[in-house]
Residue frames as qw, qx, qy, qz and C-alpha x, y, z in Angstrom:
[[0.233, 0.790, -0.390, -0.412, -21.53, 1.09, 9.37],
 [0.960, 0.271, 0.065, 0.011, -20.71, -1.35, 6.56],
 [0.741, -0.257, 0.279, 0.555, -17.15, -2.38, 5.70],
 [0.445, 0.534, 0.352, 0.627, -17.36, -0.31, 2.51],
 [0.152, -0.930, -0.161, -0.293, -18.50, 2.76, 4.45],
 [0.675, -0.669, 0.129, 0.285, -15.67, 2.29, 6.94],
 [0.694, 0.036, 0.330, 0.639, -13.10, 2.10, 4.16],
 [0.239, 0.729, 0.299, 0.567, -14.44, 5.23, 2.45],
 [0.397, -0.913, -0.075, -0.054, -14.36, 7.06, 5.77],
 [0.724, -0.446, 0.228, 0.475, -10.68, 6.15, 6.19],
 [0.575, 0.303, 0.381, 0.657, -9.83, 7.21, 2.66],
 [0.049, 0.775, 0.225, 0.589, -11.43, 10.61, 3.24],
 [0.625, -0.724, -0.248, 0.156, -10.19, 10.93, 6.82],
 [0.141, -0.965, 0.217, 0.042, -7.53, 13.13, 8.43],
 [0.666, -0.417, 0.530, 0.318, -4.71, 10.58, 8.25],
 [0.652, 0.393, 0.511, 0.399, -5.02, 10.05, 4.50],
 [0.193, 0.961, 0.168, 0.104, -5.31, 13.82, 4.05],
 [0.327, -0.868, 0.327, 0.182, -1.84, 14.33, 5.55],
 [0.771, -0.120, 0.516, 0.353, 0.00, 11.74, 3.44],
 [0.509, 0.855, -0.047, -0.084, 2.04, 13.28, 0.68],
 [0.487, -0.569, 0.546, 0.376, 5.35, 12.18, -0.83],
 [0.689, 0.631, -0.264, -0.240, 7.13, 11.43, -4.09],
 [0.686, -0.370, 0.596, 0.190, 9.46, 8.63, -5.13],
 [0.234, 0.548, -0.601, -0.533, 11.43, 7.66, -8.24],
 [0.735, 0.135, 0.657, -0.095, 10.23, 4.89, -10.53],
 [0.681, 0.414, 0.511, 0.323, 11.48, 4.04, -14.00],
 [0.408, 0.137, 0.206, 0.879, 13.21, 7.36, -14.54],
 [0.188, -0.587, -0.268, -0.740, 10.24, 9.48, -13.47],
 [0.027, -0.084, 0.635, -0.768, 8.67, 10.71, -10.25],
 [0.384, -0.480, -0.728, -0.304, 5.39, 9.42, -8.83],
 [0.130, -0.290, 0.348, -0.882, 3.42, 11.53, -6.38],
 [0.363, -0.446, -0.817, 0.037, 1.10, 10.29, -3.63],
 [0.094, -0.164, 0.235, -0.953, -1.34, 12.72, -1.98],
 [0.398, 0.225, 0.629, -0.629, -4.80, 12.96, -0.46],
 [0.598, 0.413, -0.205, -0.656, -6.23, 13.01, -3.99],
 [0.304, 0.256, -0.905, -0.152, -4.87, 9.49, -4.53],
 [0.044, 0.162, 0.913, -0.372, -7.05, 8.12, -1.73],
 [0.432, 0.411, 0.260, -0.760, -10.05, 10.26, -2.71],
 [0.457, 0.338, -0.603, -0.560, -9.87, 8.69, -6.19],
 [0.237, -0.007, -0.971, 0.033, -10.26, 5.22, -4.67],
 [0.205, 0.300, 0.652, -0.666, -13.11, 6.41, -2.43],
 [0.504, 0.408, -0.106, -0.754, -14.99, 7.64, -5.50],
 [0.408, 0.228, -0.819, -0.332, -14.33, 4.32, -7.25],
 [0.038, -0.148, -0.932, 0.329, -15.86, 2.46, -4.31],
 [0.327, 0.397, 0.398, -0.759, -18.90, 4.74, -4.35],
 [0.537, 0.448, -0.289, -0.654, -19.48, 4.27, -8.08],
 [0.935, 0.040, 0.314, -0.163, -18.86, 0.51, -8.06],
 [0.588, 0.691, -0.421, 0.007, -15.70, 0.65, -10.12],
 [0.302, 0.336, -0.814, 0.366, -13.89, -0.93, -7.17],
 [0.756, -0.474, -0.299, -0.337, -15.18, -3.06, -4.32],
 [0.051, -0.498, 0.726, -0.472, -14.18, -4.07, -0.81],
 [0.857, -0.216, -0.359, -0.301, -14.87, -7.40, 0.89],
 [0.687, -0.587, 0.416, -0.102, -13.83, -9.47, 3.90],
 [0.074, -0.526, 0.816, 0.227, -10.86, -11.81, 3.32],
 [0.902, 0.218, 0.118, -0.352, -11.67, -14.63, 0.94],
 [0.933, 0.270, 0.000, 0.239, -8.49, -15.70, -0.86],
 [0.088, -0.939, 0.330, -0.036, -5.63, -13.83, 0.81],
 [0.679, 0.432, -0.542, 0.243, -2.08, -15.09, 0.24],
 [0.792, -0.484, -0.304, 0.217, -0.76, -16.76, 3.43],
 [0.584, -0.208, -0.138, 0.772, 1.15, -14.25, 5.52],
 [0.072, 0.360, 0.218, 0.904, -0.57, -11.16, 4.09],
 [0.057, 0.288, 0.595, -0.749, -2.70, -8.93, 6.33],
 [0.500, 0.643, 0.297, -0.499, -4.90, -7.72, 3.48],
 [0.465, -0.004, 0.694, 0.550, -4.85, -7.93, -0.29],
 [0.425, 0.602, -0.002, -0.676, -5.86, -6.19, -3.52],
 [0.586, 0.180, 0.734, 0.292, -6.84, -8.09, -6.65],
 [0.193, 0.625, -0.135, -0.744, -6.55, -6.13, -9.87],
 [0.180, 0.245, -0.796, -0.524, -7.11, -8.87, -12.44],
 [0.793, 0.046, -0.004, -0.607, -10.00, -10.97, -13.70],
 [0.735, 0.242, -0.613, -0.158, -10.33, -14.74, -13.73],
 [0.206, 0.208, -0.831, 0.473, -9.51, -15.57, -10.13],
 [0.298, -0.462, -0.826, 0.125, -11.72, -16.56, -7.23],
 [0.118, -0.658, -0.347, 0.658, -12.03, -12.88, -6.24],
 [0.437, 0.821, 0.340, 0.139, -13.48, -10.31, -8.67],
 [0.526, 0.316, 0.006, 0.789, -11.09, -7.78, -10.21],
 [0.009, -0.536, 0.065, -0.842, -10.62, -4.42, -8.47],
 [0.711, -0.590, -0.317, -0.213, -11.38, -5.84, -5.03],
 [0.049, 0.557, -0.614, 0.557, -9.73, -4.91, -1.75],
 [0.768, -0.343, -0.540, -0.031, -9.88, -7.77, 0.73],
 [0.038, 0.516, -0.476, 0.712, -9.54, -6.32, 4.22],
 [0.362, -0.262, -0.846, 0.291, -10.17, -7.84, 7.65],
 [0.305, -0.825, -0.473, -0.061, -12.64, -6.45, 10.12],
 [0.267, 0.586, -0.186, 0.742, -11.53, -2.92, 10.98],
 [0.633, -0.588, -0.466, 0.189, -10.95, -2.90, 14.72],
 [0.404, -0.816, -0.015, 0.414, -8.45, -0.07, 15.04],
 [0.099, 0.881, -0.295, -0.358, -5.46, 1.80, 13.72],
 [0.400, -0.305, 0.798, 0.332, -3.53, -1.23, 12.50],
 [0.484, 0.453, 0.737, 0.132, -6.36, -2.26, 10.18],
 [0.253, 0.920, 0.139, -0.266, -6.73, 1.35, 9.02],
 [0.152, -0.695, 0.564, 0.420, -3.09, 1.30, 7.98],
 [0.432, 0.037, 0.859, 0.273, -3.71, -1.90, 6.01],
 [0.419, 0.742, 0.512, -0.110, -6.68, -0.27, 4.29],
 [0.129, 0.908, -0.184, -0.354, -4.55, 2.67, 3.16],
 [0.334, -0.405, 0.770, 0.362, -1.87, 0.24, 1.95],
 [0.441, 0.299, 0.824, 0.191, -4.32, -1.74, -0.21],
 [0.313, 0.853, 0.328, -0.257, -6.04, 1.41, -1.43],
 [0.011, -0.757, 0.435, 0.487, -2.77, 2.60, -2.96],
 [0.338, -0.044, 0.879, 0.333, -2.47, -0.69, -4.85],
 [0.357, 0.641, 0.676, -0.072, -6.01, -0.04, -6.02],
 [0.136, 0.883, -0.006, -0.450, -5.19, 3.52, -7.09],
 [0.163, -0.489, 0.685, 0.515, -2.28, 2.36, -9.23],
 [0.330, 0.244, 0.886, 0.215, -4.57, -0.13, -10.96],
 [0.264, 0.784, 0.525, -0.197, -7.44, 2.27, -11.53],
 [0.073, 0.888, -0.157, -0.425, -5.10, 4.99, -12.80],
 [0.878, 0.452, 0.022, 0.154, -3.12, 2.59, -15.01],
 [0.201, -0.897, 0.388, 0.070, 0.11, 3.66, -13.35],
 [0.829, 0.403, -0.345, 0.177, 3.24, 2.23, -14.97],
 [0.307, -0.743, 0.500, -0.321, 5.23, 1.18, -11.91],
 [0.499, 0.245, -0.825, 0.105, 7.47, -1.77, -11.04],
 [0.729, -0.475, -0.473, -0.140, 6.15, -4.10, -8.35],
 [0.604, -0.137, -0.428, 0.658, 9.06, -3.27, -6.02],
 [0.035, 0.139, -0.099, 0.985, 8.19, 0.45, -6.01],
 [0.542, -0.411, -0.443, -0.584, 4.49, -0.40, -5.87],
 [0.736, -0.423, -0.511, 0.134, 4.93, -2.40, -2.66],
 [0.473, -0.044, -0.328, 0.816, 7.50, -0.03, -1.15],
 [0.134, -0.297, -0.057, -0.944, 5.23, 2.98, -1.50],
 [0.652, -0.456, -0.440, -0.416, 2.31, 1.05, 0.01],
 [0.711, -0.317, -0.478, 0.406, 4.39, 0.10, 3.04],
 [0.240, 0.110, -0.184, 0.947, 5.45, 3.72, 3.46],
 [0.409, -0.425, -0.265, -0.763, 1.77, 4.69, 3.51],
 [0.758, -0.439, -0.480, -0.044, 1.05, 2.12, 6.22],
 [0.607, -0.142, -0.373, 0.687, 4.05, 3.24, 8.27],
 [0.001, 0.284, -0.010, 0.959, 3.01, 6.89, 7.99],
 [0.587, -0.482, -0.358, -0.543, -0.48, 5.96, 9.17],
 [0.766, -0.352, -0.477, 0.251, 0.88, 4.04, 12.15],
 [0.445, -0.010, -0.261, 0.857, 3.21, 6.87, 13.16],
 [0.130, -0.328, -0.114, -0.929, 0.62, 9.62, 12.73],
 [0.671, -0.463, -0.299, -0.497, -1.99, 7.76, 14.78],
 [0.333, -0.637, 0.544, -0.431, 0.38, 6.74, 17.56],
 [0.984, -0.043, -0.144, -0.095, 0.62, 3.00, 17.00],
 [0.474, -0.733, 0.482, 0.075, 3.57, 1.88, 19.12],
 [0.360, 0.600, -0.675, -0.235, 6.51, 0.35, 17.18],
 [0.293, -0.209, 0.923, -0.138, 6.36, -3.04, 18.97],
 [0.665, 0.383, 0.516, -0.380, 3.05, -3.66, 17.19],
 [0.742, 0.667, 0.029, -0.058, 4.71, -3.35, 13.76],
 [0.236, -0.774, 0.567, 0.156, 8.37, -4.14, 14.53],
 [0.758, 0.057, 0.613, 0.216, 8.77, -6.61, 11.67],
 [0.044, -0.337, 0.534, 0.774, 10.03, -6.23, 8.14],
 [0.467, 0.406, 0.162, 0.769, 9.14, -4.70, 5.73],
 [0.229, -0.906, -0.321, -0.154, 7.49, -2.27, 8.20],
 [0.600, -0.609, 0.019, 0.519, 10.78, -1.51, 10.03],
 [0.445, -0.006, 0.383, 0.810, 12.44, -0.31, 6.83],
 [0.030, 0.681, 0.512, 0.522, 9.29, 1.48, 5.70],
 [0.415, -0.834, -0.307, 0.192, 9.25, 3.23, 9.09],
 [0.513, -0.356, 0.141, 0.768, 12.66, 4.78, 8.40],
 [0.180, 0.328, 0.485, 0.791, 11.34, 6.31, 5.19],
 [0.254, -0.759, -0.540, -0.263, 8.14, 7.42, 6.90],
 [0.499, -0.688, -0.236, 0.471, 9.94, 9.08, 9.83],
 [0.380, -0.106, 0.250, 0.884, 11.95, 11.20, 7.43],
 [0.054, -0.499, -0.535, -0.680, 8.78, 12.39, 5.73],
 [0.427, -0.744, -0.514, 0.003, 6.96, 12.91, 9.02],
 [0.485, -0.442, -0.130, 0.743, 9.77, 15.12, 10.34],
 [0.137, 0.102, 0.336, 0.926, 9.20, 17.45, 7.40],
 [0.287, -0.633, -0.598, -0.399, 5.43, 17.43, 7.94],
 [0.526, -0.670, -0.428, 0.303, 5.96, 18.33, 11.59],
 [0.383, -0.271, 0.031, 0.882, 8.26, 21.24, 10.69],
 [0.307, 0.742, 0.337, -0.491, 5.41, 22.65, 8.67],
 [0.140, -0.331, 0.604, 0.711, 7.20, 22.35, 5.35],
 [0.644, 0.477, 0.185, -0.569, 4.72, 22.83, 2.55],
 [0.508, 0.526, -0.560, -0.389, 4.46, 20.78, -0.59],
 [0.994, -0.006, -0.014, -0.111, 5.06, 17.15, -1.39],
 [0.262, -0.771, 0.578, 0.050, 8.36, 15.75, -0.16],
 [0.706, 0.391, -0.581, -0.103, 10.66, 13.18, -1.80],
 [0.925, -0.378, -0.035, 0.024, 11.56, 10.02, 0.08],
 [0.307, -0.756, 0.555, 0.161, 15.10, 9.69, 1.43],
 [0.666, 0.505, -0.488, -0.251, 17.00, 7.90, -1.34],
 [0.167, 0.384, -0.883, 0.210, 19.12, 5.62, 0.86],
 [0.417, 0.020, 0.740, -0.527, 16.25, 4.45, 3.04],
 [0.739, 0.397, 0.002, -0.544, 14.05, 3.98, -0.02],
 [0.566, 0.465, -0.666, -0.139, 16.61, 1.71, -1.66],
 [0.065, -0.236, 0.893, -0.378, 16.99, -0.24, 1.56],
 [0.626, 0.181, 0.462, -0.602, 13.22, -0.79, 1.71],
 [0.737, 0.458, -0.298, -0.398, 13.20, -2.02, -1.88],
 [0.336, 0.422, -0.838, 0.084, 16.02, -4.46, -1.09],
 [0.325, -0.083, 0.789, -0.514, 14.15, -5.81, 1.94],
 [0.731, 0.315, 0.212, -0.567, 11.04, -6.39, -0.15],
 [0.623, 0.514, -0.525, -0.269, 12.98, -8.14, -2.91],
 [0.327, 0.281, -0.879, 0.203, 14.31, -10.70, -0.44],
 [0.491, -0.123, 0.530, -0.680, 11.21, -11.08, 1.74],
 [0.200, 0.058, 0.974, 0.086, 9.65, -14.57, 1.51],
 [0.394, 0.579, 0.561, -0.441, 6.16, -13.16, 1.02],
 [0.428, 0.791, -0.091, -0.427, 7.24, -11.44, -2.20],
 [0.060, -0.516, 0.794, 0.315, 10.09, -13.67, -3.33],
 [0.127, -0.069, -0.957, -0.250, 7.88, -16.73, -3.66],
 [0.427, -0.026, 0.222, -0.876, 4.28, -15.50, -3.38],
 [0.816, 0.047, -0.276, -0.506, 2.77, -18.73, -4.70],
 [0.159, 0.364, -0.893, 0.210, 4.75, -21.14, -2.50],
 [0.551, -0.016, 0.605, -0.575, 1.55, -22.25, -0.72],
 [0.851, 0.389, 0.069, -0.345, 0.58, -23.86, -4.04],
 [0.793, -0.216, 0.454, 0.344, 4.06, -25.42, -4.34],
 [0.574, 0.733, 0.157, 0.329, 4.88, -22.93, -7.09],
 [0.599, -0.564, 0.027, 0.567, 8.38, -21.59, -6.48],
 [0.456, 0.603, 0.268, 0.596, 8.43, -19.10, -9.36],
 [0.292, -0.166, -0.224, 0.915, 9.92, -15.76, -8.40],
 [0.111, 0.799, 0.543, -0.231, 7.30, -13.09, -7.83],
 [0.396, 0.791, 0.202, 0.419, 7.20, -9.76, -9.69],
 [0.322, -0.939, 0.113, 0.033, 8.86, -7.83, -6.83],
 [0.579, -0.548, 0.479, 0.368, 12.27, -9.58, -6.97],
 [0.656, 0.242, 0.580, 0.417, 12.08, -10.34, -10.71],
 [0.121, -0.254, 0.212, 0.936, 11.57, -6.70, -11.73],
 [0.003, 0.438, 0.776, 0.453, 8.05, -7.24, -13.01],
 [0.259, -0.124, 0.109, -0.952, 4.85, -5.28, -12.43],
 [0.317, 0.311, 0.809, -0.384, 1.43, -6.06, -11.07],
 [0.173, 0.496, 0.713, 0.464, -1.56, -6.07, -13.41],
 [0.020, 0.476, 0.252, -0.842, -2.75, -2.48, -13.78],
 [0.093, 0.276, 0.731, 0.617, -5.57, -2.69, -16.31],
 [0.276, -0.084, 0.101, -0.952, -8.10, -0.62, -14.37]]
C-alpha cells in the first residue's frame, strides 16, 4: 500500500468517522466532522492535494502541511512520516485538518487552526488506546483535556456535534501561543519574527 493509499484509508476509517466537535472562531462556530476528512480524501484522489514523505519539515514538527506556492514543497502537500502505527495516524488526521481548512478556504485564525488540529490528534490517540506517556508533552496535554471532554459525551451516546469546553479550549490556545514551535517557527533560519499563532495571524488558505 502506498503512502497516499494509507492516508486515504485513515481519512475514511473508523477513527475519523467518530470525530465531531465545534469551536468558536472570530465570532462564529466552526464544525469538524467525518465529512471534513472525507473532503481531503477526495482531494487526494483527484490530485487537488498530495501527500509525500518529509522533505522540508520545520524542526520539532512531527508532520507538516504546506498550503502555499513558491517553497521547496508544492502547495497543498501533506508531509507525513512513514505510518507505523497509531501515533502517525494521529499526525495524519492533524495535518489533514490543516489541509481541509486550506481547500475549503476557511477563514480561521492560526491559533484556532492549530488548536483544533491538536484536538483531532488527541481524540485519535484516546480512541485508539495510545497510552498518555507516549504523548505527555504540550500542546498534546492541553489538547487531551479538550478531547476527554468530547470523548465523554461520545461514550454516553449523545448524538450530534458537541462544542469544546470553553475553559480548556482557551488554555490550549494559550499554550500554543507561547510554545517555541509556534512562537518563533523560523528560528532555525535565524529569523525571530513572531509566527501567526501568537501574533493573531492566519495561515495561507487559498485552496
